[in-house]
Backbone as JSON, one array per atom type, in Angstrom:
{
  "sequence": "XXXXXXXXXXXXXXXXXXXXXXXXXXXXXXXXXXXXXXXXXXXXXXXXXXXXXXXXXXXXXXXXXXXXXXXXXXXXXXXXXXXXXXXXXXXXXXXXXXXXXXXXXXXXXXXXXXXXXXXXXXXXXXXXXXXXXXXXXXXXXXXXXXXXXXXXXXXXXXXXXXXXXXXXXXXXXXXXXXXXXXXXXXXXXXXXXXXXXXXXXXXXXXXXX",
  "N": [[52.56, -61.46, -54.7], [52.93, -58.64, -52.59], [50.37, -56.94, -50.76], [50.81, -54.83, -49.21], [50.75, -51.46, -48.34], [52.84, -48.85, -49.52], [53.21, -46.16, -49.58], [52.7, -42.92, -48.2], [50.84, -40.05, -48.07], [50.66, -36.79, -46.95], [48.66, -34.07, -45.94], [49.48, -30.68, -45.0], [48.9, -28.16, -43.27], [46.95, -28.39, -40.41], [47.33, -31.07, -40.24], [50.12, -31.88, -40.06], [50.45, -29.76, -38.5], [49.01, -28.15, -35.58], [45.37, -27.87, -35.18], [43.58, -25.77, -37.54], [41.32, -24.13, -37.01], [41.16, -23.31, -34.17], [43.36, -21.55, -34.13], [42.53, -19.54, -35.88], [40.26, -18.59, -34.51], [41.5, -17.56, -32.23], [42.96, -15.49, -33.36], [40.82, -13.83, -34.22], [39.81, -13.1, -31.74], [41.98, -11.65, -30.67], [42.0, -9.5, -32.42], [39.64, -8.3, -31.9], [37.4, -9.08, -33.31], [34.16, -10.4, -34.24], [33.27, -13.78, -33.38], [33.8, -16.15, -35.9], [34.08, -14.38, -37.97], [36.18, -14.46, -39.87], [35.69, -16.84, -41.28], [33.21, -16.23, -42.44], [33.8, -13.94, -44.02], [35.93, -14.68, -45.66], [35.77, -17.32, -46.5], [33.19, -18.03, -47.02], [31.99, -15.96, -48.38], [31.55, -15.22, -51.8], [33.48, -13.87, -53.36], [35.61, -13.92, -51.62], [36.08, -16.68, -51.5], [36.88, -17.08, -54.14], [39.29, -15.54, -54.37], [40.87, -16.78, -52.48], [41.09, -19.33, -53.54], [42.49, -18.63, -55.85], [44.85, -17.78, -54.67], [45.81, -20.2, -53.63], [46.38, -21.49, -55.98], [48.43, -19.99, -56.9], [47.89, -17.76, -58.4], [47.29, -15.25, -57.42], [49.15, -13.19, -55.14], [50.33, -13.67, -51.74], [50.46, -11.19, -50.48], [48.63, -9.68, -51.96], [46.33, -11.11, -51.27], [46.3, -10.58, -48.54], [45.74, -7.83, -48.56], [43.15, -7.82, -49.63], [41.83, -9.41, -47.68], [42.23, -7.86, -45.38], [40.71, -5.59, -45.97], [38.17, -6.76, -46.15], [37.78, -7.66, -43.54], [38.18, -5.43, -42.03], [40.6, -4.83, -40.8], [44.16, -4.31, -40.25], [46.13, -4.96, -43.14], [48.73, -5.8, -42.99], [50.96, -8.38, -42.96], [48.86, -10.21, -42.68], [48.05, -12.94, -43.2], [49.96, -14.39, -41.74], [49.34, -13.46, -39.2], [46.77, -14.44, -38.83], [47.19, -17.21, -38.74], [49.06, -17.46, -36.77], [49.17, -18.85, -34.36], [49.52, -21.51, -34.92], [51.1, -24.63, -34.37], [53.66, -27.21, -34.49], [52.45, -30.56, -34.94], [53.17, -33.06, -32.96], [52.55, -35.84, -32.8], [51.79, -36.72, -35.37], [53.95, -35.87, -36.92], [55.98, -37.39, -35.79], [54.94, -39.92, -36.38], [55.1, -39.92, -39.18], [57.87, -39.9, -39.48], [58.45, -42.39, -38.35], [57.2, -44.04, -40.21], [58.79, -43.59, -42.48], [61.2, -44.69, -41.57], [60.46, -47.3, -41.59], [60.55, -47.9, -44.21], [58.64, -46.81, -45.84], [57.5, -44.59, -48.31], [57.11, -41.14, -47.83], [55.15, -38.4, -48.51], [54.34, -34.88, -48.98], [51.42, -33.06, -49.58], [50.12, -30.11, -50.16], [47.82, -27.4, -50.04], [48.69, -24.2, -50.92], [49.26, -21.21, -48.98], [50.49, -19.07, -49.97], [53.92, -18.1, -50.05], [55.33, -15.96, -49.17], [54.87, -12.72, -47.71], [54.91, -14.29, -45.41], [55.8, -17.52, -44.39], [54.3, -20.48, -44.18], [55.48, -22.96, -43.97], [57.96, -22.72, -42.87], [60.69, -23.77, -40.92], [59.94, -26.41, -40.66], [61.39, -28.19, -42.13], [60.8, -29.56, -44.56], [61.85, -30.49, -47.03], [63.97, -32.01, -46.2], [62.93, -33.94, -44.44], [60.95, -35.38, -45.72], [59.98, -37.41, -48.53], [58.84, -36.48, -50.89], [57.63, -33.32, -51.84], [54.88, -31.44, -52.46], [53.63, -28.42, -53.24], [50.81, -26.53, -53.74], [50.71, -24.04, -55.24], [53.01, -24.04, -56.73], [52.47, -25.65, -58.81], [50.38, -24.55, -60.09], [47.77, -25.28, -59.56], [45.23, -26.72, -57.41], [44.3, -28.69, -54.52], [40.96, -29.82, -54.67], [41.88, -30.81, -57.19], [42.2, -33.38, -59.5], [44.47, -33.78, -61.06], [46.56, -32.73, -59.57], [46.84, -34.56, -57.49], [47.62, -36.7, -59.07], [50.08, -35.82, -60.06], [51.49, -35.84, -57.67], [51.49, -38.59, -57.06], [53.03, -39.5, -59.22], [55.5, -38.31, -58.67], [56.01, -39.59, -56.29], [56.42, -42.03, -57.32], [54.7, -44.21, -57.27], [51.78, -46.31, -57.53], [48.27, -45.41, -57.24], [46.83, -47.23, -55.61], [48.7, -48.1, -53.84], [49.02, -46.18, -51.98], [48.26, -43.96, -49.2], [46.27, -41.25, -48.2], [46.16, -38.39, -46.15], [44.16, -35.92, -44.73], [42.77, -32.92, -43.3], [40.51, -31.95, -44.36], [37.51, -33.08, -45.46], [36.49, -33.21, -48.1], [38.75, -33.24, -49.68], [39.93, -35.61, -48.99], [38.0, -37.34, -50.01], [38.3, -36.78, -52.74], [40.81, -37.89, -53.21], [40.26, -40.58, -52.67], [38.57, -41.17, -54.78], [40.35, -41.53, -56.79], [41.46, -43.89, -56.19], [43.16, -43.94, -54.04], [43.76, -44.73, -50.67], [41.94, -43.18, -48.08], [42.26, -41.06, -45.21], [40.55, -39.21, -42.93], [41.63, -36.67, -41.03], [40.78, -36.05, -37.84], [41.39, -36.33, -35.21], [44.57, -36.55, -33.89], [45.6, -38.88, -32.56], [43.77, -40.89, -33.22], [44.12, -40.86, -35.97], [46.81, -41.68, -36.27], [46.57, -44.27, -35.26], [44.84, -45.38, -37.19], [46.45, -45.2, -39.47], [48.58, -46.83, -38.73], [47.33, -49.31, -38.76], [46.53, -49.52, -41.46], [48.97, -49.45, -42.78], [50.32, -51.5, -41.64], [52.27, -51.15, -39.76], [53.58, -50.21, -36.64], [53.18, -47.07, -35.83], [53.49, -45.6, -33.58], [55.8, -46.02, -32.28], [58.87, -44.71, -31.28]],
  "CA": [[52.84, -60.03, -54.6], [52.42, -58.08, -51.34], [49.38, -55.86, -50.85], [51.18, -53.83, -48.21], [50.89, -50.11, -48.9], [54.22, -48.38, -49.37], [53.26, -44.71, -49.71], [51.86, -42.11, -47.3], [50.8, -38.65, -48.5], [50.09, -36.01, -45.87], [48.41, -32.63, -45.97], [50.34, -30.0, -44.04], [48.16, -27.41, -42.26], [45.88, -29.17, -39.78], [47.77, -32.46, -40.12], [51.44, -31.77, -39.42], [50.33, -28.68, -37.52], [47.8, -28.15, -34.76], [44.22, -27.52, -36.0], [43.51, -24.4, -38.04], [40.22, -23.33, -36.47], [41.51, -22.59, -32.93], [44.26, -20.44, -34.44], [41.71, -18.48, -36.47], [39.44, -18.02, -33.43], [42.39, -16.77, -31.37], [43.22, -14.26, -34.12], [39.61, -13.0, -34.14], [39.72, -12.54, -30.39], [43.02, -10.63, -30.53], [41.67, -8.34, -33.25], [38.35, -7.76, -31.51], [36.4, -9.43, -34.31], [33.19, -11.4, -33.78], [33.62, -15.16, -33.71], [33.32, -16.57, -37.22], [34.23, -13.3, -38.96], [37.07, -14.89, -40.95], [34.99, -17.84, -42.08], [32.17, -15.56, -43.21], [34.34, -12.98, -44.98], [36.98, -15.2, -46.54], [35.54, -18.69, -46.97], [31.79, -18.19, -47.41], [31.75, -14.94, -49.38], [31.97, -15.76, -53.11], [34.73, -13.24, -53.77], [36.64, -14.46, -50.72], [36.38, -18.04, -51.97], [37.61, -16.98, -55.4], [40.66, -15.06, -54.21], [41.6, -17.8, -51.74], [41.4, -20.35, -54.54], [43.55, -18.07, -56.69], [46.08, -17.81, -53.86], [46.26, -21.59, -53.56], [46.9, -21.86, -57.3], [49.54, -19.11, -57.24], [47.45, -16.73, -59.35], [47.49, -14.0, -56.7], [50.18, -13.29, -54.11], [49.86, -13.55, -50.36], [50.3, -9.76, -50.19], [47.34, -9.28, -52.53], [45.3, -11.72, -50.43], [46.29, -9.81, -47.28], [45.05, -6.55, -48.81], [41.72, -8.14, -49.76], [41.32, -9.86, -46.39], [42.21, -6.74, -44.44], [39.55, -4.76, -46.31], [36.95, -7.5, -45.82], [37.65, -7.8, -42.09], [38.35, -4.14, -41.38], [41.82, -4.87, -39.98], [45.37, -4.02, -41.01], [46.53, -6.07, -44.01], [50.15, -6.11, -42.82], [51.23, -9.73, -42.46], [47.58, -10.75, -42.21], [48.02, -14.41, -43.19], [50.75, -14.83, -40.6], [48.62, -13.14, -37.96], [45.63, -15.35, -38.7], [47.64, -18.56, -38.39], [50.24, -17.33, -35.92], [49.16, -19.77, -33.22], [49.75, -22.89, -35.34], [52.31, -25.26, -33.86], [53.83, -28.57, -35.01], [51.69, -31.66, -34.32], [54.23, -34.06, -32.79], [52.12, -37.22, -33.02], [51.82, -37.05, -36.8], [55.32, -35.7, -37.39], [56.71, -38.59, -35.35], [54.42, -41.07, -37.13], [55.68, -39.85, -40.52], [59.27, -40.32, -39.36], [58.44, -43.84, -38.12], [56.86, -44.66, -41.48], [59.98, -43.57, -43.34], [62.16, -45.65, -41.05], [59.97, -48.63, -41.95], [60.69, -48.07, -45.65], [57.48, -46.25, -46.54], [57.71, -43.25, -48.85], [56.2, -40.17, -47.23], [55.1, -37.15, -49.25], [53.49, -33.78, -48.52], [50.58, -32.43, -50.6], [49.53, -29.0, -49.4], [47.35, -26.19, -50.69], [49.52, -23.09, -50.47], [48.7, -19.92, -48.56], [51.54, -18.14, -50.35], [55.18, -18.38, -49.36], [55.91, -14.7, -48.7], [55.94, -12.5, -46.73], [54.9, -15.28, -44.32], [55.96, -18.87, -44.9], [53.69, -21.47, -43.3], [56.29, -24.18, -43.87], [59.28, -22.4, -42.31], [61.08, -24.48, -39.7], [59.49, -27.79, -40.66], [62.4, -28.98, -42.85], [60.05, -30.49, -45.41], [62.69, -31.12, -48.06], [64.87, -32.95, -45.53], [62.25, -34.98, -43.67], [59.94, -36.08, -46.52], [60.51, -37.86, -49.82], [58.23, -35.67, -51.95], [56.89, -32.15, -51.32], [54.08, -30.8, -53.5], [52.92, -27.23, -52.77], [49.88, -26.31, -54.86], [50.98, -22.88, -56.09], [54.14, -24.35, -57.61], [51.95, -26.43, -59.93], [49.29, -23.76, -60.65], [46.49, -25.95, -59.32], [44.98, -26.87, -55.98], [43.34, -29.73, -54.14], [40.89, -31.25, -54.97], [42.14, -31.14, -58.6], [42.74, -34.74, -59.66], [45.81, -33.74, -61.66], [47.55, -32.46, -58.53], [47.08, -35.86, -56.87], [48.35, -37.54, -60.03], [51.46, -35.34, -60.03], [52.1, -36.33, -56.43], [51.73, -40.03, -57.23], [54.14, -39.66, -60.16], [56.73, -37.97, -57.94], [56.22, -40.67, -55.32], [56.72, -43.22, -58.13], [53.85, -45.27, -56.73], [50.39, -46.27, -58.0], [47.3, -44.93, -56.25], [46.42, -48.27, -54.66], [49.77, -48.34, -52.87], [49.17, -44.97, -51.17], [47.26, -43.45, -48.27], [46.27, -39.79, -48.13], [45.6, -37.86, -44.9], [43.84, -34.49, -44.8], [41.75, -32.5, -42.33], [39.34, -31.54, -45.14], [36.87, -34.31, -45.93], [36.32, -33.19, -49.55], [40.03, -33.59, -50.31], [40.07, -37.05, -48.77], [37.12, -37.97, -50.98], [38.91, -36.64, -54.07], [41.89, -38.89, -53.28], [39.64, -41.91, -52.73], [38.02, -41.36, -56.13], [41.47, -41.94, -57.64], [41.95, -45.19, -55.73], [44.04, -43.77, -52.89], [43.07, -44.9, -49.39], [41.85, -41.88, -47.43], [42.05, -40.93, -43.77], [40.16, -37.84, -42.56], [42.24, -36.37, -39.74], [39.99, -35.3, -36.87], [42.12, -36.46, -33.95], [45.87, -37.14, -34.24], [45.78, -40.24, -32.04], [42.96, -41.79, -34.05], [44.74, -40.92, -37.29], [48.01, -42.52, -36.17], [46.1, -45.65, -35.11], [44.32, -45.81, -38.48], [47.59, -45.37, -40.38], [49.32, -48.02, -38.29], [46.6, -50.48, -39.23], [46.56, -49.56, -42.92], [50.34, -49.68, -43.25], [50.88, -52.69, -41.01], [53.47, -50.71, -39.01], [53.25, -49.46, -35.44], [53.75, -45.74, -35.99], [53.61, -44.95, -32.28], [57.13, -46.28, -31.75], [59.85, -43.64, -31.59]],
  "C": [[52.18, -59.45, -53.35], [51.41, -56.98, -51.61], [49.69, -54.73, -49.87], [51.38, -52.47, -48.89], [52.28, -49.56, -48.57], [54.35, -46.87, -49.51], [52.27, -44.02, -48.8], [51.98, -40.66, -47.75], [50.04, -37.85, -47.45], [49.82, -34.57, -46.3], [49.33, -31.99, -44.93], [49.52, -29.3, -42.94], [46.98, -28.21, -41.71], [46.18, -30.64, -39.7], [49.14, -32.5, -39.44], [51.52, -30.57, -38.5], [49.1, -28.93, -36.64], [46.63, -27.67, -35.62], [44.15, -26.04, -36.37], [42.48, -23.55, -37.31], [40.56, -22.63, -35.15], [42.45, -21.41, -33.17], [43.49, -19.25, -35.0], [40.86, -17.8, -35.4], [40.27, -17.15, -32.5], [42.73, -15.44, -32.05], [42.02, -13.31, -34.01], [39.5, -12.34, -32.78], [40.75, -11.43, -30.2], [42.65, -9.35, -31.26], [40.34, -7.7, -32.87], [37.25, -8.02, -32.52], [35.38, -10.4, -33.73], [33.62, -12.8, -34.19], [32.99, -15.57, -35.04], [33.5, -15.53, -38.3], [35.1, -13.74, -40.14], [36.37, -15.89, -41.87], [33.96, -17.18, -42.99], [32.76, -14.71, -44.33], [35.22, -13.62, -46.03], [36.68, -16.57, -47.13], [34.08, -18.98, -47.3], [31.38, -17.14, -48.45], [32.31, -15.39, -50.73], [33.29, -15.15, -53.58], [35.89, -13.7, -52.89], [37.06, -15.86, -51.13], [37.23, -17.99, -53.23], [39.06, -16.58, -55.18], [41.5, -16.05, -53.4], [41.99, -18.95, -52.65], [42.54, -19.89, -55.44], [44.89, -18.06, -55.95], [46.65, -19.22, -53.84], [46.87, -22.05, -54.88], [48.05, -20.96, -57.74], [49.19, -18.02, -58.22], [47.54, -15.34, -58.72], [48.52, -14.25, -55.6], [49.55, -13.23, -52.72], [49.63, -12.08, -49.98], [48.97, -9.25, -50.74], [46.19, -9.85, -51.72], [45.18, -10.96, -49.11], [45.53, -8.5, -47.45], [43.54, -6.79, -48.9], [41.14, -8.51, -48.4], [41.24, -8.74, -45.37], [41.01, -5.84, -44.69], [38.25, -5.45, -45.92], [36.7, -7.54, -44.32], [37.72, -6.47, -41.35], [39.53, -4.11, -40.43], [43.01, -4.53, -40.87], [45.74, -5.21, -41.9], [47.97, -6.54, -43.76], [50.35, -7.48, -42.19], [49.99, -10.47, -42.03], [47.56, -12.27, -42.15], [48.79, -14.95, -42.0], [50.08, -14.54, -39.28], [47.45, -14.1, -37.75], [46.08, -16.72, -38.19], [48.85, -18.58, -37.46], [50.3, -18.3, -34.76], [49.38, -21.22, -33.63], [51.1, -23.39, -34.8], [52.46, -26.63, -34.49], [52.98, -29.57, -34.23], [52.63, -32.85, -34.16], [53.79, -35.48, -33.09], [52.22, -37.61, -34.5], [53.2, -36.84, -37.4], [56.15, -36.93, -37.01], [56.25, -39.83, -36.1], [54.99, -41.09, -38.54], [57.14, -40.31, -40.5], [59.36, -41.83, -39.16], [58.12, -44.59, -39.41], [58.07, -44.7, -42.41], [61.03, -44.58, -42.87], [61.76, -47.09, -41.41], [60.01, -48.86, -43.46], [59.53, -47.57, -46.47], [57.83, -44.87, -47.05], [56.66, -42.31, -48.26], [56.3, -38.85, -48.0], [54.17, -36.14, -48.6], [52.73, -33.25, -49.73], [49.76, -31.35, -49.92], [49.03, -27.9, -50.32], [48.07, -25.0, -50.07], [48.67, -21.95, -49.91], [49.66, -18.8, -48.94], [52.78, -18.41, -49.51], [55.87, -17.12, -48.84], [54.82, -13.63, -48.68], [55.98, -13.5, -45.57], [54.92, -16.67, -44.91], [55.44, -19.88, -43.88], [54.63, -22.63, -43.0], [57.66, -23.95, -43.2], [59.52, -23.17, -41.01], [60.69, -25.94, -39.67], [60.4, -28.73, -41.45], [61.76, -30.02, -43.79], [60.95, -31.22, -46.4], [63.63, -32.17, -47.46], [64.12, -34.16, -44.98], [61.25, -35.8, -44.48], [60.5, -36.38, -47.91], [60.05, -36.99, -50.98], [57.49, -34.51, -51.29], [56.2, -31.46, -52.49], [53.28, -29.66, -52.87], [52.11, -26.71, -53.95], [50.29, -25.17, -55.78], [52.12, -23.14, -57.08], [53.72, -25.16, -58.82], [50.72, -25.76, -60.56], [47.95, -24.48, -60.6], [46.38, -26.19, -57.82], [44.18, -28.14, -55.74], [41.96, -29.11, -54.16], [41.15, -31.63, -56.42], [42.8, -32.51, -58.71], [44.17, -34.72, -60.18], [46.89, -33.49, -60.62], [47.86, -33.74, -57.75], [47.92, -36.75, -57.78], [49.81, -37.12, -60.12], [52.18, -35.87, -58.81], [52.43, -37.81, -56.52], [52.93, -40.28, -58.16], [55.46, -39.38, -59.46], [57.05, -39.02, -56.88], [56.68, -41.95, -56.01], [55.98, -44.44, -57.58], [52.46, -45.18, -57.34], [49.46, -45.86, -56.86], [46.99, -45.98, -55.19], [47.49, -48.61, -53.63], [49.88, -47.21, -51.85], [47.98, -44.69, -50.26], [47.4, -41.93, -48.25], [45.56, -39.34, -46.87], [45.36, -36.36, -45.06], [42.8, -34.17, -43.73], [40.5, -31.99, -43.03], [38.73, -32.76, -45.82], [36.76, -34.35, -47.46], [37.61, -33.58, -50.26], [40.33, -35.07, -50.12], [39.22, -37.8, -49.79], [37.7, -37.92, -52.38], [40.04, -37.66, -54.25], [41.31, -40.29, -53.43], [39.07, -42.2, -54.1], [39.1, -41.78, -57.13], [42.05, -43.29, -57.23], [42.94, -45.14, -54.59], [43.22, -44.0, -51.62], [43.08, -43.57, -48.64], [41.64, -41.99, -45.93], [41.74, -39.46, -43.49], [40.68, -37.57, -41.15], [41.33, -35.48, -38.9], [40.69, -35.26, -35.52], [43.44, -37.16, -34.25], [46.06, -38.57, -33.76], [45.0, -41.25, -32.87], [43.57, -41.94, -35.44], [45.97, -41.82, -37.27], [47.61, -44.0, -36.04], [45.6, -46.2, -36.45], [45.46, -46.07, -39.47], [48.41, -46.6, -40.01], [48.66, -49.29, -38.8], [46.7, -50.62, -40.75], [47.94, -49.92, -43.47], [50.95, -50.96, -42.69], [52.16, -52.39, -40.25], [53.0, -49.94, -37.79], [53.95, -48.11, -35.5], [53.86, -44.97, -34.68], [55.0, -45.15, -31.68], [58.1, -45.21, -32.21], [60.98, -44.22, -32.44]]
}
C-alpha cells in the first residue's frame, strides 16, 4: 500500500492571498491610526477577541462586527472589514501549486475561518467552488479553527483519513491543531518555502505550470 499523501487542505487568507498584516498596516496608515491599532483593539482586547470569534462561527454578522470595530478604532464602520483587508491580492505561487496538485490527482480543499460573507466577501473572484474539491467556510458550520470537529468535517468531505492529508495555514496554532489529529502540517511563512515543502511531502513538483 502506498504511503503517498493524496489530500491537501489550504487555509485561505494569508495562504491563497498575500499576507494579512501588510494589508492591515496599510489600512491603519490610510485611516491615520497608530501602527498596531487594529491588533490591539480587535485581537488583543478580550471583547474584540470574543466578537471576532463569534463572527468566525457565524454568531454575529459582518455588519455587527463592523459597528463594533468602528467604535473601538474611532473610524467609520461602513464596509470596515473590506477596508481593513482591501489590499489583499491573490498569491499566485500557492494558487498555481494547488492547481498543479489537482492535476496530479491530489484532492485539494479549502478550510477557512470566515470574516462574514456580506457586505464584503473575502472569497469573491477566487472561484473556490470551481477550482477546489472541497470548500469549508467556518461560519457555515457554526464553529471555527482550531476546533477539532471542523477539521474532522473537512476530512469527511475530502473522503480521506487524516494521515493522507496535509494542512497549510499562516497561523501556527491552527497548524498544531491539525497535527494533533494526525494531519501533516505546514506553517506558511513564505510561499516559495511552502511550495517546496508541499512538493516534498506530496512527491509532486508543484512548481510546474
